[in-house]
C-alpha angles and dihedrals in degrees: 000000000000114000125205129180088211136005135169090232132344088211092057092047092048090051090050089054093045090054087054089054096252115186117275109264095034104152129200118205123184126186088211136005127210095194102023113161138200130191118324089024093284121152122264120215112226116164114205112283092351103100145030110254104181136160126181131200117224137169104209127182109264093248091058095054097084090055098047093094091054091050095046092048091051090049090054091053092049092050095050092048091048093050097043107027086226129121114244137186137210133236108214127292103018115317110130112216132199113192089345097307129105116258101161141016137192132217122190122186122180138178127196119198125219087259090058096251112141133205126181143179119214114200130189130187116195124183109224121155112012139088111239089204087078089065110063094197092063102020095109100039107038139066137175137219091250092051092052099041105023089231127115117227128213109240094220093050092049091047090054089052089052091052091048091053094045090049090052097050095040090052089050091052092049089051091052098250114159108237094174098095093051091046094044092051090064096052111109089182095077116097093021133108108249145172115225123195112201120173105307097342135085122205126189129191147085116322098230104171146314127256128232092280096045100260114149118249105215124190112209124215090258091059096254120124132223131192113227114195096194141341149127113291128209120184116229108286094011138095119236118271111262107256093210095083 
């Protein structure tokens, strides 16, 4: 574990280390980030000492790469439940929700060389000890563990819990265990009418299921189905959760 008081981005630092052939499992933890990012390159709010900003270097077999996002999302759920004692859900693909508000998010980036060798960085942002109401851009959509439980968390202790959970799910993936049912069971998106924005397209319909790699199976109003690999989801009548929390 490499600790930093401040970094631009733990993801960027982890990639720098991966390109220098850092040992698998090398973890980068920052107490604050000045250029932290979530999915789609958006910024991630991380007040000093108030959140877990963690990225881990791994070298998975190529066949495991498509399931890393499922494993990392499940790890985030397990961590939040362990730290709070509260049940939580997920909004597809990997936003962890407590009482309907986002408390954690996951970012997985992977590269596969022409030879088939893979390297990946798994990042997790976990809101610990701040009040999202102080940040107008996320006040309505985000929450934190302290806000939900009234208890402050030690960043180092929470980071160790994150690593424990990631170690568990990564070991399961390497052993060929199917994590899809456990991940799917937490998705509150399924069975609801949604709007999904993916790149330049927008799809609307009923979220029927997910496939073996976590893509969303969406049934359109005309009865046809489309497979959406990723995207920003809004439930019918709602705006998407802000990804910056």
